[in-house]
Backbone as numpy.savetxt, mean C-alpha at the origin, in Angstrom:
# Nx Ny Nz CAx CAy CAz Cx Cy Cz
-3.49 1.40 -23.50 -2.04 1.88 -22.55 -0.87 1.34 -23.46
0.08 2.43 -23.15 1.29 2.28 -23.96 2.14 1.61 -22.77
3.42 0.95 -22.89 3.88 0.68 -21.43 4.42 1.55 -20.71
5.03 2.79 -21.28 5.50 4.24 -20.04 4.48 4.12 -18.98
3.38 4.19 -19.24 1.71 4.53 -18.48 1.76 3.56 -17.49
2.22 2.06 -17.85 2.07 0.67 -17.21 2.87 0.56 -16.10
4.31 1.03 -16.49 5.25 1.01 -15.56 4.80 2.08 -15.01
4.90 2.98 -14.93 4.50 4.03 -14.21 3.84 3.84 -12.77
2.46 3.21 -13.16 1.65 2.79 -12.50 1.85 1.36 -11.74
2.68 0.96 -12.17 3.57 -0.44 -11.35 4.17 0.15 -10.16
5.28 1.32 -10.77 6.37 1.48 -9.71 5.56 2.33 -8.84
4.28 3.47 -9.15 3.92 4.15 -7.76 3.21 3.03 -7.04
2.34 1.81 -7.46 1.92 1.18 -6.37 2.41 0.69 -5.87
3.93 -0.11 -6.33 5.02 -0.95 -6.07 5.51 0.41 -4.57
5.50 1.41 -4.95 6.55 1.85 -3.83 5.44 2.35 -2.51
4.17 2.75 -2.82 3.45 3.00 -2.24 3.16 1.66 -1.22
3.57 0.58 -1.31 3.07 -0.44 -0.45 4.47 -0.79 0.91
5.58 -0.05 0.13 6.93 -0.36 1.45 6.68 -0.04 2.68
6.31 1.25 2.95 6.25 1.35 4.05 5.43 0.29 4.65
3.85 -0.02 4.10 3.37 -0.81 4.84 3.75 -2.36 5.07
4.43 -2.92 4.23 5.51 -4.52 4.27 5.93 -3.96 5.29
6.68 -3.11 5.50 7.72 -2.93 6.53 7.25 -3.07 8.06
6.32 -2.06 7.99 5.31 -2.22 9.16 4.79 -3.38 9.66
4.21 -4.39 8.43 3.61 -5.31 8.70 4.90 -6.60 9.13
6.04 -6.47 8.46 6.48 -7.11 8.77 7.28 -7.33 10.64
7.34 -5.92 10.44 8.23 -5.61 11.98 6.98 -5.72 13.30
6.26 -5.85 13.00 4.59 -5.98 14.35 5.34 -7.47 15.14
5.27 -8.33 13.96 5.73 -9.80 14.33 6.71 -10.03 15.63
8.04 -9.03 15.19 8.96 -9.37 16.21 9.44 -8.78 17.32
9.85 -8.83 18.40 10.09 -9.22 19.77 11.54 -7.51 19.96
11.22 -6.74 20.18 12.02 -5.69 21.24 12.96 -5.67 21.94
13.71 -5.00 22.62 14.62 -5.53 24.10 13.21 -6.01 25.23
12.55 -5.49 25.49 12.05 -4.77 26.58 11.28 -6.76 26.34
11.04 -7.67 25.45 10.29 -8.97 25.56 8.77 -8.71 24.48
8.23 -7.31 24.46 7.08 -7.18 24.46 7.12 -6.94 22.83
5.92 -7.00 21.83 5.76 -7.12 20.39 5.75 -5.82 20.01
6.32 -5.68 19.07 6.70 -4.53 18.29 4.97 -3.80 17.96
3.97 -4.33 18.51 2.90 -4.14 17.66 2.29 -2.61 18.61
2.70 -2.62 19.66 2.43 -1.08 20.47 3.18 -0.18 20.09
4.16 -0.39 19.59 5.24 0.56 18.73 4.79 1.26 17.28
4.64 0.14 16.69 3.51 0.65 15.42 2.18 1.02 15.35
1.98 0.85 16.66 -0.33 1.33 16.66 0.37 3.20 17.18
1.70 3.25 17.47 1.54 4.40 18.58 1.90 5.66 17.20
2.69 5.15 16.20 3.23 5.88 15.21 1.83 6.47 14.74
2.44 7.51 14.32 1.52 8.24 13.24 0.76 7.55 12.03
-0.36 7.21 11.67 -0.54 6.32 10.11 -0.32 7.36 9.30
0.40 6.19 8.60 0.79 6.54 6.93 -0.47 6.67 6.09
-0.08 7.85 5.62 -1.27 8.37 4.53 -0.02 8.04 2.97
-0.84 7.46 2.08 -0.26 7.10 1.23 -1.49 8.03 -0.62
-0.55 8.48 -0.90 -0.63 9.27 -2.61 -0.43 8.45 -3.64
-1.27 8.21 -4.19 -0.57 7.46 -5.41 -1.00 8.23 -6.75
0.01 8.84 -7.50 -0.24 9.50 -8.18 0.11 8.53 -9.56
-1.06 8.58 -10.22 -0.75 8.16 -11.85 -1.08 8.87 -12.93
0.21 8.83 -13.42 0.39 9.36 -15.17 -0.14 8.28 -15.75
-1.14 9.37 -17.12 -1.76 8.23 -17.97 -1.87 8.81 -19.40
-1.45 8.07 -20.41 -1.67 8.64 -21.61 -2.05 7.48 -22.43
-2.78 8.22 -23.40 -3.74 7.46 -24.14 -4.37 6.18 -23.92
-5.15 6.17 -22.99 -5.85 5.35 -22.22 -7.51 5.17 -22.49
-7.63 3.96 -23.01 -8.93 3.72 -23.83 -9.89 3.34 -22.10
-11.02 3.18 -22.29 -12.09 3.32 -21.02 -11.78 1.56 -20.18
-11.46 0.63 -21.08 -11.39 -0.65 -20.78 -10.47 -0.57 -19.81
-9.27 0.07 -20.66 -8.05 -0.13 -19.23 -8.36 0.93 -18.32
-8.80 1.83 -18.36 -9.31 3.10 -17.08 -9.92 2.20 -16.13
-10.72 1.57 -16.57 -12.03 0.71 -15.55 -11.16 -1.13 -15.39
-10.15 -1.10 -15.62 -9.45 -2.11 -14.90 -8.71 -1.79 -14.07
-7.66 -0.46 -14.60 -6.85 0.36 -13.48 -7.46 0.70 -12.11
-8.29 1.10 -12.07 -9.44 1.70 -11.04 -10.10 0.36 -10.22
-10.43 -0.93 -10.83 -10.79 -1.73 -10.37 -9.31 -2.28 -9.67
-8.08 -2.51 -10.05 -6.83 -2.34 -9.66 -6.62 -1.96 -8.38
-6.58 -0.57 -8.34 -6.21 0.13 -7.12 -7.90 -0.20 -5.84
-8.59 -0.23 -6.28 -9.90 -0.56 -5.40 -9.42 -1.37 -4.28
-8.99 -2.98 -5.62 -8.83 -3.51 -4.46 -7.44 -3.61 -3.90
-6.54 -2.70 -4.04 -5.52 -2.51 -3.00 -5.67 -2.01 -1.45
-6.33 -0.84 -2.41 -7.12 -0.13 -1.20 -7.61 -0.77 -0.11
-8.82 -1.92 -0.73 -9.07 -2.88 0.50 -8.38 -3.60 1.60
-7.47 -4.07 0.30 -6.28 -5.04 1.10 -5.90 -4.23 2.27
-5.39 -3.17 2.02 -4.10 -2.28 3.22 -5.39 -1.80 3.88
-6.69 -1.32 3.55 -7.48 -1.08 4.57 -7.49 -2.45 5.42
-7.86 -3.48 5.14 -8.22 -4.61 5.92 -6.86 -4.74 6.62
-5.60 -4.92 6.02 -4.28 -4.83 6.44 -4.10 -3.82 8.00
-4.88 -2.59 7.84 -4.34 -1.66 8.80 -5.50 -1.97 10.09
-6.41 -2.74 9.72 -7.75 -2.71 10.68 -6.76 -4.10 11.73
-6.47 -5.16 10.89 -5.35 -6.46 11.49 -4.32 -5.74 12.49
-3.68 -4.94 12.10 -2.60 -4.51 12.73 -3.32 -3.53 14.02
-4.34 -2.74 14.05 -4.75 -1.95 15.12 -5.15 -2.99 16.22
-5.61 -4.17 15.65 -5.94 -5.24 16.67 -5.76 -5.69 17.36
């Protein structure tokens, strides 16, 4: 795998985490009515993350590694969303 492909994958995965990390950090804070912002975060529409990956000259081993990492990330994000809803 060339460095450009790896950089593109890293940037897209990182950017897709920003809204979730923001919501995750925001949930523990307090708003002016002394209620947690969990209710506010739960009432907002769910974010959908589209991850676009551009691959050039990727062999099968690298592709399996990429797919495994995406699967781990997806499970982690799904778990966070479930925790935020409770």
